[in-house]
C-alpha positions in Angstrom: -15.5 -4.0 20.3 -12.1 -4.6 18.8 -13.5 -7.0 16.2 -16.1 -4.4 15.3 -13.5 -1.7 14.9 -11.2 -3.8 13.0 -14.0 -4.7 10.4 -14.7 -0.9 10.1 -10.9 -0.3 9.5 -10.5 -3.5 7.1 -7.5 -4.8 9.5 -7.7 -7.7 11.7 -8.4 -7.5 15.5 -4.6 -8.3 16.1 -3.4 -5.3 13.5 -5.9 -2.8 15.6 -4.5 -4.0 18.7 -1.0 -3.5 17.8 -1.8 -0.2 16.0 -3.4 0.9 19.0 -0.6 0.1 21.1 2.0 2.0 18.9 -0.4 4.9 19.0 -0.1 5.0 22.6 3.7 5.3 22.4 4.2 1.7 23.4 6.8 -0.3 21.7 5.6 -3.6 20.1 7.6 -6.8 18.6 4.9 -8.8 16.9 6.1 -12.0 15.5 4.5 -14.9 13.2 5.9 -17.9 11.5 3.1 -17.5 9.0 3.9 -15.4 5.9 0.6 -13.8 5.8 0.9 -12.5 9.5 4.4 -11.3 9.0 3.5 -9.2 6.0 0.1 -8.1 8.3 2.8 -6.9 10.9 4.8 -5.0 8.4 1.8 -3.4 7.4 1.3 -1.9 10.8 3.3 1.2 10.1 1.3 2.2 6.9 -1.9 3.4 8.8 -3.5 5.1 11.6 -6.6 4.5 13.9 -8.4 7.7 13.1 -8.7 10.0 16.3 -12.3 9.5 16.8 -11.9 5.7 16.7 -8.9 5.7 18.8 -10.8 8.0 21.3 -13.6 5.2 21.2 -11.0 2.5 22.1 -9.5 4.4 24.9 -13.0 4.9 26.5 -13.8 1.3 26.1 -10.4 0.4 27.6 -10.3 2.7 30.5 -7.3 4.5 29.1 -9.2 8.0 28.6 -8.2 9.4 31.9 -4.4 7.8 31.8 -1.9 10.8 31.4 0.3 10.1 28.7 4.4 9.6 29.1 6.1 12.4 27.8 9.0 10.1 26.7 11.1 11.1 29.9 9.7 8.8 31.8 6.9 10.6 33.5 3.9 12.5 32.4 3.5 16.2 30.7 3.1 17.8 34.0 6.1 19.6 35.7 9.7 18.9 35.4 12.3 16.4 36.4 12.8 16.8 40.5 16.7 17.2 39.3 16.2 20.2 37.4 16.7 22.3 40.5 20.3 21.3 41.0 
């Protein structure tokens, strides 16, 4: 699945995997000692996986039903338990 998506996007499977993580809001720290891989890692932020392809990857990885973190340490529903204080 990842190889097929990478071929479609004209990227490496590693680039697609890293970009998928970034688009899920997950920080990544790619590393390499090879110049070509370093350049590919820097290119990670110059493109996005299209929404329809992102959905395909999410379903394939079982992430379609996972609630996204809103950046405050919990999903989008409800407020902090400390808001009432």
